[in-house]
C-alpha positions as CSV (number, residue, x, y, z in Angstrom):
1,Q,-27.0,-12.9,-17.7
2,V,-29.4,-12.5,-14.8
3,Q,-27.8,-10.1,-11.9
4,L,-30.1,-10.4,-9.2
5,V,-32.0,-14.4,-8.6
6,E,-34.8,-14.7,-5.8
7,S,-35.6,-18.2,-4.3
8,G,-37.2,-18.8,-0.9
9,G,-40.7,-18.4,-2.4
10,G,-43.4,-21.1,-1.7
11,S,-47.0,-21.9,-0.6
12,V,-47.3,-21.3,3.3
13,Q,-50.8,-20.6,5.4
14,P,-51.5,-17.3,7.2
15,G,-49.5,-17.1,10.1
16,D,-46.4,-19.0,8.9
17,S,-42.8,-17.8,8.3
18,L,-40.7,-17.0,4.9
19,T,-37.1,-16.1,4.2
20,L,-36.6,-14.8,0.7
21,T,-32.6,-14.5,-0.6
22,C,-31.6,-12.3,-3.3
23,A,-28.4,-13.4,-4.7
24,A,-26.7,-10.1,-6.5
25,S,-24.0,-11.0,-9.1
26,L,-23.7,-7.5,-9.8
27,T,-21.3,-5.5,-7.7
28,I,-23.6,-3.3,-4.9
29,Y,-22.0,-0.1,-4.3
30,S,-21.8,1.5,-0.9
31,S,-24.3,4.2,-2.3
32,D,-26.7,1.6,-3.4
33,R,-30.6,0.7,-2.0
34,V,-31.3,-2.5,-2.6
35,F,-35.1,-3.4,-2.7
36,W,-37.6,-6.0,-2.6
37,Y,-40.9,-5.3,-4.3
38,R,-44.1,-7.8,-4.7
39,Q,-46.6,-7.7,-7.1
40,A,-50.2,-9.0,-6.4
41,P,-52.2,-10.5,-9.2
42,G,-54.3,-7.8,-11.0
43,K,-52.2,-5.0,-8.8
44,E,-49.2,-2.4,-9.5
45,R,-45.9,-3.6,-8.4
46,E,-45.7,-2.4,-4.2
47,F,-42.5,-1.3,-2.3
48,V,-42.1,-4.0,0.7
49,A,-38.4,-2.7,2.1
50,S,-34.9,-1.5,1.5
51,V,-31.8,-1.7,2.9
52,K,-28.9,1.0,2.2
53,W,-26.0,-0.8,1.5
54,R,-23.2,1.6,3.0
55,D,-24.9,2.4,6.9
56,N,-27.6,-0.9,6.8
57,V,-30.8,1.9,6.9
58,K,-33.8,0.4,6.3
59,V,-36.8,1.3,5.8
60,Y,-40.4,-0.4,5.2
61,G,-43.8,-0.6,3.3
62,D,-46.6,-0.4,6.2
63,S,-48.4,-3.0,5.2
64,V,-45.2,-5.2,6.6
65,K,-44.1,-3.2,9.3
66,G,-43.4,-5.0,12.4
67,R,-43.5,-8.5,10.4
68,F,-41.2,-8.2,8.1
69,T,-37.4,-7.5,8.1
70,I,-34.8,-6.7,5.5
71,Y,-31.3,-8.2,6.1
72,R,-28.1,-7.2,4.0
73,D,-25.0,-9.6,3.7
74,A,-21.9,-7.7,2.1
75,A,-19.8,-11.0,2.5
76,R,-21.9,-12.9,0.2
77,N,-23.8,-10.3,-1.6
78,T,-27.2,-11.4,-0.8
79,V,-30.4,-9.4,1.0
80,E,-32.7,-11.7,2.7
81,L,-36.3,-10.5,3.7
82,E,-37.5,-12.1,6.4
83,M,-41.3,-13.0,6.6
84,H,-43.7,-13.4,9.9
85,S,-47.6,-13.4,10.6
86,L,-47.9,-13.7,6.8
87,K,-51.6,-12.7,5.3
88,F,-53.1,-13.7,2.6
89,E,-52.9,-10.2,1.3
90,D,-49.3,-10.9,1.5
91,T,-49.5,-13.0,-1.6
92,G,-47.8,-12.2,-4.9
93,V,-44.2,-12.5,-6.8
94,Y,-41.7,-10.8,-4.3
95,F,-38.6,-9.0,-6.7
96,C,-35.2,-7.9,-5.9
97,N,-34.0,-4.3,-7.4
98,V,-30.8,-2.8,-7.3
99,R,-30.5,0.3,-9.8
100,S,-32.1,-0.7,-12.5
101,E,-31.7,-4.4,-12.0
102,W,-34.3,-6.8,-10.9
103,G,-34.6,-10.1,-10.7
104,Q,-37.0,-12.6,-11.7
105,G,-39.1,-13.1,-8.9
106,T,-40.0,-15.6,-6.5
107,Q,-44.1,-16.8,-5.9
108,V,-45.7,-16.7,-2.3
109,V,-49.0,-18.1,-1.8
110,V,-50.6,-17.5,1.3
111,S,-53.8,-19.7,1.9
112,S,-55.4,-21.9,3.6
């Protein structure tokens, strides 16, 4: 049973924007933190952003600060990742993570 489903990926050009969505069918507890990670071809998985469910405290990876914003919607049980000013190096598969659960990922390709 898939508990996390990512969507919204696609192919864009440098400077474009995309919004990814993580839809959770599992219960997200107030103490949980929801994470976005990404993995580029041939590279290790990299932390992108996280949000604490209880108090909405957000943390960002250095490479995306000022360009990406993470939002949580408790009513819909979703977490969005709004990405602006996309760069070539933002290319990768983006994954949502809560506790030990991972989604299947959504692909983002930034190319000219």
